C-alpha positions as CSV (number, residue, x, y, z in Angstrom):
1,M,-0.7,-0.1,-0.1
2,P,2.0,2.7,-1.1
3,L,0.8,5.4,1.5
4,R,3.0,8.7,1.8
5,T,5.6,7.6,4.6
6,P,7.0,10.1,7.2
7,S,9.7,11.6,7.2
8,S,13.1,10.8,8.8
9,R,13.8,12.5,11.3
10,P,15.7,11.8,15.1
11,A,13.1,11.6,17.8
12,A,14.9,14.5,19.5
13,A,13.6,16.7,17.0
14,A,10.7,17.5,18.7
15,G,7.7,19.2,17.9
16,S,6.8,17.7,14.3
17,A,4.1,15.8,15.1
18,L,2.6,16.7,11.7
19,A,5.4,16.4,9.6
20,L,5.1,13.0,10.1
21,V,2.6,12.8,7.2
22,A,2.9,15.9,5.3
23,V,6.0,17.3,3.5
24,L,6.5,20.1,6.4
25,G,4.5,20.2,9.4
26,W,4.1,23.0,12.3
27,T,4.8,23.8,15.6
28,A,1.4,24.3,17.8
29,G,-0.8,26.0,19.8
30,C,-2.3,25.5,23.1
31,A,-5.9,24.8,24.4
32,G,-8.3,27.5,25.0
33,G,-6.2,29.9,22.9
34,G,-3.0,30.7,24.0
35,A,-0.3,29.0,25.4
36,D,-0.1,29.3,29.2
37,R,3.5,30.9,30.1
38,S,2.8,30.3,33.4
39,A,4.0,26.7,33.0
40,A,6.4,24.4,34.7
41,S,8.9,26.2,32.5
42,G,8.0,29.8,33.5
43,A,7.3,32.5,31.4
44,P,10.1,33.5,28.9
45,S,13.0,36.2,29.5
46,F,12.9,39.0,27.7
47,N,15.3,41.8,28.6
48,A,15.0,44.2,25.3
49,A,18.7,46.2,26.2
50,A,20.2,42.9,26.3
51,L,18.6,41.8,23.1
52,M,19.2,45.1,21.4
53,Q,23.4,44.2,21.8
54,A,22.8,40.8,20.0
55,S,21.9,42.9,16.6
56,P,23.2,46.1,16.5
57,S,23.2,46.6,12.9
58,T,21.0,48.8,11.1
59,S,22.5,48.8,7.7
60,P,21.0,46.6,4.8
61,G,21.1,42.9,4.4
62,D,21.3,39.6,6.3
63,H,22.9,40.1,9.7
64,E,22.9,36.9,12.1
65,V,21.5,37.6,15.2
66,S,21.0,35.3,18.4
67,F,18.6,35.9,21.5
68,V,18.4,34.1,25.1
69,V,15.1,32.4,25.6
70,N,14.6,30.4,29.1
71,G,18.9,29.6,28.6
72,T,18.5,28.2,24.7
73,T,20.5,31.0,22.9
74,T,18.0,30.7,19.4
75,Y,20.2,32.3,15.7
76,G,18.5,33.9,13.3
77,T,18.7,36.0,10.5
78,L,17.7,39.2,10.3
79,H,16.9,40.8,7.4
80,I,16.9,44.5,6.2
81,P,15.6,45.7,3.1
82,Q,16.8,49.0,1.5
83,G,15.5,52.1,3.1
84,P,16.1,55.7,3.9
85,A,18.5,56.3,6.9
86,N,16.9,55.9,10.2
87,A,13.2,55.3,8.7
88,R,11.1,52.8,10.4
89,M,9.8,50.2,8.4
90,P,7.4,47.2,9.0
91,A,8.4,44.8,10.6
92,A,7.5,40.8,10.1
93,L,8.7,37.6,12.2
94,L,8.6,34.7,9.6
95,L,7.5,31.1,11.6
96,P,8.9,28.0,10.0
97,G,6.4,24.3,9.7
98,S,6.6,21.4,12.0
99,G,9.4,19.2,11.7
100,P,13.3,19.8,11.9
101,T,12.7,22.9,9.8
102,D,15.3,25.8,10.0
103,R,15.1,29.2,9.9
104,N,15.2,29.1,6.2
105,G,12.1,26.3,5.6
106,N,14.2,23.2,5.2
107,Q,14.9,19.8,6.3
108,P,18.8,19.3,5.2
109,P,19.2,17.0,3.2
110,R,16.3,15.4,2.2
111,L,13.7,19.1,1.9
112,M,15.3,22.3,0.5
113,P,12.7,24.0,-0.5
114,D,14.1,27.6,0.8
115,T,10.1,28.5,1.2
116,L,10.8,31.5,4.8
117,S,14.4,32.7,3.0
118,D,12.5,33.4,0.2
119,L,9.5,34.7,1.6
120,A,12.0,37.1,3.5
121,Q,13.6,38.3,0.2
122,L,10.2,38.5,-1.2
123,M,9.3,40.6,1.5
124,G,12.6,43.0,1.7
125,D,11.7,43.6,-2.2
126,D,8.5,44.9,-0.7
127,G,10.6,47.2,1.6
128,I,9.6,44.8,5.3
129,M,12.3,44.0,7.9
130,T,12.0,40.0,8.5
131,L,13.1,37.8,11.6
132,R,13.5,33.6,10.9
133,Y,15.0,31.8,13.3
134,D,16.4,28.4,14.0
135,K,13.9,27.0,16.6
136,Y,14.3,24.2,19.1
137,A,15.5,20.7,17.6
138,T,17.2,22.6,14.3
139,G,19.9,24.7,12.6
140,R,22.6,26.5,14.8
141,T,20.3,26.8,18.0
142,G,19.8,22.5,18.3
143,L,18.1,21.5,21.5
144,G,19.5,23.7,23.5
145,S,18.8,23.6,27.4
146,Y,16.6,20.6,26.5
147,A,19.7,18.5,24.9
148,N,19.8,16.0,28.1
149,D,15.8,15.8,27.7
150,P,14.6,16.4,24.4
151,G,11.4,14.5,25.6
152,G,10.7,17.4,27.7
153,L,9.7,19.9,24.7
154,D,6.0,20.6,24.5
155,L,4.2,23.2,22.8
156,N,4.8,25.7,25.9
157,A,9.0,25.7,24.8
158,F,7.9,26.7,21.1
159,V,5.0,29.4,21.6
160,Q,8.4,31.3,24.3
161,Q,10.8,30.4,21.7
162,A,8.5,32.7,19.5
163,T,6.9,35.3,21.8
164,V,10.3,36.0,22.7
165,A,11.7,36.7,18.8
166,Y,8.6,38.6,18.0
167,Q,9.8,40.8,21.0
168,F,13.2,41.0,19.5
169,L,12.0,41.8,16.5
170,A,10.0,44.8,18.0
171,A,13.1,46.0,19.6
172,Q,14.7,46.8,16.1
173,P,15.8,50.2,15.8
174,G,14.1,50.2,12.5
175,A,10.9,48.3,13.4
176,D,7.5,50.3,13.3
177,P,5.8,49.9,16.8
178,D,2.8,50.3,14.6
179,K,3.3,47.7,11.4
180,L,4.2,44.6,13.3
181,L,3.6,41.4,11.5
182,I,3.5,37.5,11.5
183,A,4.1,35.2,8.4
184,G,3.5,31.9,9.5
185,H,3.7,28.3,7.0
186,S,1.3,25.5,8.2
187,E,2.0,24.8,11.9
188,G,3.5,28.0,12.1
189,A,0.4,30.0,11.2
190,L,-0.9,28.4,14.6
191,M,2.1,30.0,16.7
192,A,1.2,32.9,14.8
193,L,-2.1,33.0,16.2
194,E,-0.4,32.1,20.0
195,V,1.4,34.9,20.0
196,D,-0.8,37.2,18.8
197,Q,-2.3,36.5,22.0
198,D,-0.1,37.9,24.6
199,P,2.9,39.6,22.8
200,K,3.9,41.8,25.3
201,P,5.9,44.1,25.9
202,A,5.5,44.3,22.3
203,P,2.9,46.1,20.7
204,A,0.3,43.4,19.2
205,P,0.9,42.2,15.5
206,A,-1.2,44.8,13.2
207,G,-1.3,42.1,10.7
208,L,-1.2,38.0,10.1
209,A,-0.5,36.0,6.9
210,L,-1.9,32.6,7.8
211,L,-0.1,30.8,4.9
212,E,-1.2,27.2,4.1
213,P,-2.5,27.3,7.9
214,Q,-2.8,24.3,9.9
215,G,-7.3,25.0,10.5
216,M,-8.0,21.7,13.0
217,R,-6.7,20.0,16.0
218,L,-3.5,18.1,14.8
219,L,-4.7,14.8,15.4
220,D,-7.6,15.1,13.9
221,L,-5.4,16.1,10.7
222,V,-3.7,13.6,10.5
223,T,-6.5,11.5,10.8
224,L,-8.1,13.3,7.6
225,Q,-4.7,12.8,5.8
226,L,-3.8,9.2,7.2
227,E,-7.8,8.5,5.2
228,Q,-7.5,10.5,2.3
229,Q,-4.7,8.2,1.6
230,V,-6.6,5.2,2.4
231,D,-9.2,6.6,0.2
232,A,-6.5,6.9,-3.0
233,A,-5.1,3.4,-2.3
234,V,-9.2,2.6,-2.8
235,S,-9.3,4.5,-5.8
236,A,-6.0,2.9,-7.4
237,G,-7.2,-0.7,-6.7
238,Q,-4.7,-1.0,-3.9
239,L,-7.0,-1.4,-1.3
240,D,-10.1,-3.0,-1.1
241,P,-13.1,-1.5,1.0
242,T,-12.4,-4.2,3.8
243,Q,-8.9,-3.5,4.0
244,A,-9.6,0.4,4.1
245,A,-12.2,0.0,6.7
246,T,-9.5,-2.2,8.8
247,V,-7.0,0.7,8.0
248,K,-9.3,3.6,9.2
249,T,-10.2,1.5,12.7
250,A,-6.4,1.1,13.6
251,V,-5.9,5.4,12.8
252,T,-9.0,6.1,15.0
253,G,-8.5,3.7,17.8
254,G,-4.5,5.2,18.0
255,V,-6.3,8.6,17.8
256,A,-7.9,8.0,20.7
257,A,-5.4,6.2,22.4
258,I,-2.9,9.1,22.8
259,R,-5.6,11.6,24.1
260,A,-6.4,9.5,26.4
261,G,-2.5,9.6,27.2
262,R,-1.5,6.5,26.1
263,P,0.7,5.8,23.1
264,A,-0.7,4.4,20.0
265,D,-0.6,0.4,19.8
266,T,1.0,-0.4,16.2
267,T,0.7,-3.6,16.1
268,G,-0.7,-5.4,13.2
269,M,-0.8,-1.5,11.4
270,P,0.6,-1.4,8.0
271,D,3.8,0.0,8.1
272,P,3.7,3.1,6.6
273,I,0.3,3.8,9.7
274,A,2.5,2.6,12.0
275,A,5.3,4.4,11.3
276,V,3.4,7.3,11.5
277,F,2.3,6.7,14.9
278,Q,5.6,5.6,16.4
279,D,7.1,8.9,15.7
280,L,3.8,10.4,17.5
281,N,4.8,7.9,19.8
282,S,8.0,9.2,20.4
283,D,7.1,13.2,20.8
284,L,4.2,12.3,22.8
285,K,4.2,15.4,24.9
286,F,4.5,17.2,22.6
287,T,1.9,15.8,20.5
288,R,-0.8,15.7,23.7
289,T,-0.1,19.0,24.1
290,D,-0.7,20.7,20.5
291,D,-3.6,18.6,20.0
292,E,-4.9,19.9,22.6
293,V,-5.7,23.1,20.3
294,N,-8.5,24.2,18.3
295,P,-6.8,26.7,16.4
296,A,-10.4,28.5,15.6
297,D,-10.2,29.3,19.1
298,L,-7.2,30.9,18.7
299,A,-8.6,32.3,15.6
300,A,-12.0,33.8,17.5
301,K,-9.9,36.3,19.8
302,V,-7.8,37.8,17.0
303,R,-8.1,42.1,18.0
304,S,-10.1,43.0,15.3
305,A,-8.0,45.8,14.0
306,T,-6.2,42.9,12.6
307,K,-5.2,42.6,8.9
308,V,-5.1,38.7,8.0
309,M,-4.5,37.0,5.2
310,V,-5.4,33.1,4.7
311,T,-4.0,31.2,1.8
312,C,-5.6,27.9,0.6
313,G,-3.5,25.9,-2.0
314,T,-5.9,23.9,-4.2
315,A,-2.7,21.4,-4.7
316,D,-2.1,21.3,-1.1
317,T,-3.0,17.7,-0.1
318,Q,-1.4,18.2,3.6
319,V,-3.6,20.8,4.4
320,P,-6.6,20.3,2.4
321,C,-9.1,23.7,1.6
322,S,-11.9,22.0,3.0
323,S,-10.4,21.8,6.3
324,T,-9.5,25.8,6.5
325,G,-13.6,26.4,6.7
326,P,-13.5,26.9,10.7
327,L,-10.7,29.1,11.3
328,V,-11.7,31.5,8.4
329,D,-14.8,31.9,10.0
330,A,-13.8,32.7,13.1
331,L,-11.7,35.2,12.2
332,K,-14.8,36.5,10.1
333,T,-16.5,36.5,14.1
334,A,-14.0,38.5,15.3
335,G,-14.3,41.5,12.8
336,T,-11.0,40.9,11.7
337,G,-9.9,42.9,8.5
338,G,-9.1,41.7,4.5
339,P,-7.7,40.7,2.8
340,G,-8.9,37.6,4.3
341,L,-9.4,34.0,2.4
342,V,-6.8,33.9,-0.7
343,T,-7.5,30.7,-2.2
344,L,-4.1,29.5,-5.0
345,Q,-4.9,27.9,-8.0
346,D,-2.5,24.7,-8.5
347,V,-0.1,26.2,-5.3
348,T,0.9,23.3,-2.6
349,H,1.9,22.9,0.5
350,L,4.8,24.2,0.3
351,L,4.0,27.5,-1.8
352,Q,5.3,25.9,-5.7
353,P,3.3,25.4,-8.5
354,A,1.6,21.9,-8.2
355,G,3.7,19.0,-9.6
356,S,7.0,20.9,-8.1
357,P,9.8,18.4,-6.9
358,A,10.3,19.3,-2.9
359,T,13.8,20.5,-4.1
360,T,12.2,23.4,-6.2
361,N,12.7,26.5,-4.3
362,T,11.1,29.1,-6.2
363,L,7.4,30.4,-4.8
364,A,4.4,30.5,-7.3
365,P,3.7,33.2,-9.3
366,A,0.0,32.9,-7.3
367,A,1.7,33.1,-4.0
368,Q,4.0,35.6,-4.9
369,Q,0.8,37.6,-5.8
370,A,-0.9,36.9,-2.2
371,I,2.9,38.0,-0.4
372,H,2.8,41.4,-2.4
373,T,-1.0,41.9,-1.7
374,F,-0.3,41.6,2.4
375,D,3.0,44.1,1.9
376,Q,1.1,46.4,0.1
377,L,-1.0,47.0,3.1
378,W,1.7,48.7,5.1
379,K,2.8,51.2,2.7
């Protein structure tokens, strides 16, 4: 049964559940809207003066920067576009999808689409400063303070890291405090919603670009992806309906076990399905805290003055357009401004043209146009 197999990654790369099924995934949210900053790991450490010392440059170009989050030095790239000297400019935090996805949107050496580095260049051409960083278990940051306890990484750790990154960006001398933005790809979009809930001491984001966002609870989306693959196998004559029903029952049982606090029993599961749940089991703490999130609950709490764009690629098999409805409806209920939902014809989850290999590092024209439309709001 040729189901899409999960990505190969060490168990230490926590916070990667959707990358098990999709090409690139997410990094999560928290139940009820907004991560609990009072969790055992404590509030994220932030000192504006200390952060500013890490990045004193205001000259155009890419600058290697760093900031400390709960004892872990996080490394990133601050891109400053050309512009008038001493002028304030819009500034956007770029958040990656799940799995070992680094600051550039890559999972070396297997997946190198450069999604975030391309996005940084595109937004820079429109006069927007950007910050992207290596989250836990990726790039130069690595596991940091979790090196001896990778299983201790949970949702809250990643939310805190993203929150401090946003504060670091807001503290840059060239950043316009009235035009702070967050652009999140895939699970990074869910992280954008999390940071939006409590960005203090930085001002709240003026705009959110939710690019191919997770619109469902984590394990609901895993279930949707797996069931779609099973249905495709039936259509191709690779499974009969009875076999398909057995596989779907196994998926339902695995999800129920994890939600009950137990590892999923993979005995008797087809190998590709078993591999997905084995990976979920290996990051059980993160998986469960991620799955507690309903993205629509977060979206419903976005401030009404916020301008939001949600993209939906018609060739996105990881986050199909049919899954974004509750998220979009919640944003409307919150009274957020446009552009709202933007449908990208024949665009994949990686914002590439349909049929592109994962090594393609060019954003689809329709995706580029959507980004330009969002950027023009801040001129």
